[in-house]
C-alpha positions, 0 to 999 in steps of 0.5 A: 594287918594280915598275918596269914595269906589266907586271912588276906585271900578271905578278905579279898574274896569278901570285898571283891564280891561286894565291889562287884556286887556295887558295880553290877548295880551301876547304870549308864545314867548314873555313871555321869553323876557327880558324887560331890559338886567338885568330885568325880563321877561315879563312872570316874571312880569305878574306872579308878577302882578297876584300873588300880588293880593292875596300876599299883602292883606295876607302879610298885615294880610287881609284874602284872600278867596281861589277861 
């Protein structure tokens, strides 16, 4: 739980940097790879992460600017 906005922003910066580092390691070949036999592909998971940044606030009724 965050008590201050700056704590959230610090954590967001660290987590987004790590996520970007991981996304930059993905290749065309690995995007079609399943994580588990019944699960999503790495490409599906990457798309889900990228898309949910706009989808979650919008679903909660918060305005998301188009950029």
